[in-house]
BALOBA-1460 file (C-alpha; in Angstrom, 3 decimals):
// residues 144
<rec num="1" residu="x" x="-15.401" y="-13.903" z="-16.057"/>
<rec num="2" residu="x" x="-14.801" y="-13.010" z="-12.449"/>
<rec num="3" residu="x" x="-11.849" y="-10.773" z="-11.760"/>
<rec num="4" residu="x" x="-12.719" y="-8.391" z="-14.590"/>
<rec num="5" residu="x" x="-14.264" y="-4.965" z="-14.097"/>
<rec num="6" residu="x" x="-16.309" y="-3.298" z="-16.784"/>
<rec num="7" residu="x" x="-15.354" y="-0.026" z="-18.381"/>
<rec num="8" residu="x" x="-17.061" y="1.736" z="-21.274"/>
<rec num="9" residu="x" x="-15.196" y="-0.280" z="-23.917"/>
<rec num="10" residu="x" x="-15.568" y="-3.746" z="-22.406"/>
<rec num="11" residu="x" x="-13.337" y="-5.284" z="-19.785"/>
<rec num="12" residu="x" x="-10.685" y="-3.209" z="-18.078"/>
<rec num="13" residu="x" x="-7.354" y="-4.902" z="-18.712"/>
<rec num="14" residu="x" x="-8.670" y="-6.883" z="-21.680"/>
<rec num="15" residu="x" x="-6.110" y="-5.402" z="-24.087"/>
<rec num="16" residu="x" x="-3.185" y="-6.196" z="-21.779"/>
<rec num="17" residu="x" x="-4.660" y="-9.659" z="-21.159"/>
<rec num="18" residu="x" x="-4.689" y="-10.366" z="-24.878"/>
<rec num="19" residu="x" x="-1.100" y="-9.148" z="-25.269"/>
<rec num="20" residu="x" x="0.362" y="-10.981" z="-22.251"/>
<rec num="21" residu="x" x="-1.915" y="-13.947" z="-21.701"/>
<rec num="22" residu="x" x="-2.264" y="-12.903" z="-18.037"/>
<rec num="23" residu="x" x="-5.657" y="-12.274" z="-16.501"/>
<rec num="24" residu="x" x="-6.075" y="-8.781" z="-14.956"/>
<rec num="25" residu="x" x="-5.259" y="-9.975" z="-11.421"/>
<rec num="26" residu="x" x="-2.055" y="-11.674" z="-12.614"/>
<rec num="27" residu="x" x="-1.200" y="-8.642" z="-14.742"/>
<rec num="28" residu="x" x="-1.639" y="-6.324" z="-11.740"/>
<rec num="29" residu="x" x="0.605" y="-8.553" z="-9.606"/>
<rec num="30" residu="x" x="3.261" y="-8.457" z="-12.331"/>
<rec num="31" residu="x" x="3.005" y="-4.665" z="-12.629"/>
<rec num="32" residu="x" x="3.215" y="-4.276" z="-8.834"/>
<rec num="33" residu="x" x="6.256" y="-6.561" z="-8.757"/>
<rec num="34" residu="x" x="7.937" y="-4.498" z="-11.473"/>
<rec num="35" residu="x" x="7.131" y="-1.321" z="-9.529"/>
<rec num="36" residu="x" x="8.701" y="-2.515" z="-6.274"/>
<rec num="37" residu="x" x="11.939" y="-3.443" z="-8.049"/>
<rec num="38" residu="x" x="12.350" y="0.177" z="-9.183"/>
<rec num="39" residu="x" x="11.819" y="1.880" z="-5.808"/>
<rec num="40" residu="x" x="11.460" y="0.710" z="-2.213"/>
<rec num="41" residu="x" x="8.272" y="-0.025" z="-0.367"/>
<rec num="42" residu="x" x="7.847" y="2.377" z="2.548"/>
<rec num="43" residu="x" x="6.517" y="0.938" z="5.801"/>
<rec num="44" residu="x" x="5.356" y="3.160" z="8.662"/>
<rec num="45" residu="x" x="4.408" y="1.753" z="12.055"/>
<rec num="46" residu="x" x="5.115" y="3.189" z="15.496"/>
<rec num="47" residu="x" x="5.478" y="-0.242" z="17.134"/>
<rec num="48" residu="x" x="9.123" y="-1.395" z="16.793"/>
<rec num="49" residu="x" x="8.228" y="-5.091" z="17.123"/>
<rec num="50" residu="x" x="5.587" y="-4.921" z="14.383"/>
<rec num="51" residu="x" x="7.854" y="-2.842" z="12.164"/>
<rec num="52" residu="x" x="10.764" y="-5.268" z="12.580"/>
<rec num="53" residu="x" x="8.594" y="-8.331" z="12.007"/>
<rec num="54" residu="x" x="7.031" y="-6.925" z="8.842"/>
<rec num="55" residu="x" x="10.416" y="-5.711" z="7.611"/>
<rec num="56" residu="x" x="11.889" y="-9.187" z="7.999"/>
<rec num="57" residu="x" x="8.947" y="-10.766" z="6.203"/>
<rec num="58" residu="x" x="9.120" y="-8.323" z="3.293"/>
<rec num="59" residu="x" x="12.902" y="-8.596" z="3.004"/>
<rec num="60" residu="x" x="12.592" y="-12.399" z="2.857"/>
<rec num="61" residu="x" x="10.296" y="-11.810" z="-0.112"/>
<rec num="62" residu="x" x="13.170" y="-9.774" z="-1.626"/>
<rec num="63" residu="x" x="11.220" y="-6.536" z="-1.424"/>
<rec num="64" residu="x" x="13.385" y="-3.432" z="-1.099"/>
<rec num="65" residu="x" x="12.120" y="-1.648" z="2.001"/>
<rec num="66" residu="x" x="12.460" y="1.579" z="3.949"/>
<rec num="67" residu="x" x="10.933" y="1.819" z="7.430"/>
<rec num="68" residu="x" x="9.589" y="4.807" z="9.333"/>
<rec num="69" residu="x" x="8.427" y="5.030" z="12.939"/>
<rec num="70" residu="x" x="6.322" y="8.158" z="12.328"/>
<rec num="71" residu="x" x="4.050" y="9.296" z="9.505"/>
<rec num="72" residu="x" x="5.609" y="12.760" z="9.644"/>
<rec num="73" residu="x" x="9.037" y="11.322" z="8.776"/>
<rec num="74" residu="x" x="7.548" y="9.524" z="5.780"/>
<rec num="75" residu="x" x="6.048" y="12.781" z="4.505"/>
<rec num="76" residu="x" x="9.429" y="14.502" z="4.914"/>
<rec num="77" residu="x" x="11.047" y="11.814" z="2.726"/>
<rec num="78" residu="x" x="8.271" y="12.228" z="0.160"/>
<rec num="79" residu="x" x="8.806" y="15.998" z="0.122"/>
<rec num="80" residu="x" x="12.523" y="15.362" z="-0.509"/>
<rec num="81" residu="x" x="11.485" y="13.377" z="-3.621"/>
<rec num="82" residu="x" x="12.994" y="10.139" z="-2.351"/>
<rec num="83" residu="x" x="11.894" y="7.133" z="-4.445"/>
<rec num="84" residu="x" x="8.916" y="5.067" z="-3.289"/>
<rec num="85" residu="x" x="6.746" y="2.480" z="-5.000"/>
<rec num="86" residu="x" x="4.138" y="1.624" z="-2.355"/>
<rec num="87" residu="x" x="3.321" y="2.812" z="1.172"/>
<rec num="88" residu="x" x="2.191" y="0.398" z="3.877"/>
<rec num="89" residu="x" x="0.858" y="2.254" z="6.904"/>
<rec num="90" residu="x" x="-0.479" y="1.391" z="10.304"/>
<rec num="91" residu="x" x="-3.668" y="3.248" z="11.194"/>
<rec num="92" residu="x" x="-3.255" y="3.851" z="14.918"/>
<rec num="93" residu="x" x="-0.100" y="5.857" z="15.575"/>
<rec num="94" residu="x" x="0.680" y="8.739" z="17.923"/>
<rec num="95" residu="x" x="0.962" y="12.108" z="16.246"/>
<rec num="96" residu="x" x="-0.326" y="11.733" z="12.711"/>
<rec num="97" residu="x" x="-2.484" y="8.634" z="12.345"/>
<rec num="98" residu="x" x="-2.650" y="6.480" z="9.233"/>
<rec num="99" residu="x" x="-5.919" y="7.909" z="7.914"/>
<rec num="100" residu="x" x="-4.507" y="11.431" z="8.101"/>
<rec num="101" residu="x" x="-1.361" y="10.209" z="6.336"/>
<rec num="102" residu="x" x="-3.549" y="8.595" z="3.664"/>
<rec num="103" residu="x" x="-5.358" y="11.907" z="3.089"/>
<rec num="104" residu="x" x="-2.064" y="13.798" z="2.786"/>
<rec num="105" residu="x" x="-0.646" y="11.215" z="0.383"/>
<rec num="106" residu="x" x="-3.818" y="11.434" z="-1.730"/>
<rec num="107" residu="x" x="-3.126" y="15.159" z="-2.146"/>
<rec num="108" residu="x" x="0.660" y="15.026" z="-2.599"/>
<rec num="109" residu="x" x="1.032" y="11.785" z="-4.594"/>
<rec num="110" residu="x" x="-2.387" y="10.558" z="-5.752"/>
<rec num="111" residu="x" x="-0.860" y="7.870" z="-7.988"/>
<rec num="112" residu="x" x="1.040" y="6.275" z="-5.074"/>
<rec num="113" residu="x" x="-0.536" y="2.979" z="-3.922"/>
<rec num="114" residu="x" x="-1.210" y="2.914" z="-0.177"/>
<rec num="115" residu="x" x="-2.005" y="-0.194" z="1.857"/>
<rec num="116" residu="x" x="-3.479" y="0.280" z="5.321"/>
<rec num="117" residu="x" x="-3.122" y="-2.127" z="8.249"/>
<rec num="118" residu="x" x="-4.212" y="-2.223" z="11.868"/>
<rec num="119" residu="x" x="-4.624" y="-4.551" z="14.784"/>
<rec num="120" residu="x" x="-7.625" y="-2.607" z="16.051"/>
<rec num="121" residu="x" x="-9.769" y="-2.017" z="12.978"/>
<rec num="122" residu="x" x="-13.469" y="-2.183" z="12.496"/>
<rec num="123" residu="x" x="-15.757" y="-1.924" z="9.489"/>
<rec num="124" residu="x" x="-16.052" y="1.868" z="9.774"/>
<rec num="125" residu="x" x="-12.255" y="2.238" z="9.755"/>
<rec num="126" residu="x" x="-11.935" y="-0.073" z="6.746"/>
<rec num="127" residu="x" x="-14.600" y="1.885" z="4.862"/>
<rec num="128" residu="x" x="-12.887" y="5.190" z="5.707"/>
<rec num="129" residu="x" x="-9.536" y="3.851" z="4.484"/>
<rec num="130" residu="x" x="-10.950" y="2.547" z="1.200"/>
<rec num="131" residu="x" x="-12.959" y="5.728" z="0.592"/>
<rec num="132" residu="x" x="-9.794" y="7.711" z="1.352"/>
<rec num="133" residu="x" x="-8.009" y="5.994" z="-1.499"/>
<rec num="134" residu="x" x="-6.274" y="3.020" z="0.116"/>
<rec num="135" residu="x" x="-5.593" y="0.216" z="-2.327"/>
<rec num="136" residu="x" x="-6.170" y="-2.357" z="0.421"/>
<rec num="137" residu="x" x="-6.961" y="-2.627" z="4.144"/>
<rec num="138" residu="x" x="-5.889" y="-5.479" z="6.426"/>
<rec num="139" residu="x" x="-6.658" y="-6.178" z="10.047"/>
<rec num="140" residu="x" x="-3.968" y="-8.197" z="11.777"/>
<rec num="141" residu="x" x="-5.220" y="-11.124" z="13.794"/>
<rec num="142" residu="x" x="-2.931" y="-12.234" z="16.562"/>
<rec num="143" residu="x" x="0.468" y="-11.083" z="17.705"/>
<rec num="144" residu="x" x="3.630" y="-10.182" z="15.900"/>
């Protein structure tokens, strides 16, 4: 029964699994897909080439996207109550870095899923991101 996590009443997601026939991982993918149809994914990366490459990849996957070059601009949009479903953030950026952004998002919108990415990460950075509330952490290997 891999893929299931225990809660006090049995398996988390077991009720939804029984109702939909999807295992928890498939159910989460479906819920995430539904979420991104309702509001755009926000991507923040200071590197224009990385931002453009990721934007093209996500748009090919038919994911509605809004891009930011600075974490501060993303927080301004959040403060203006603009719709967002998921945030994807680089870690190393001038000004406010991704871990600081993650901490601010955890305070302002704790339910908002945040994915962290970097080309320069290490285990300590990954641990800090996950402990800070990131849903996932990815280290890019290779160029854009």
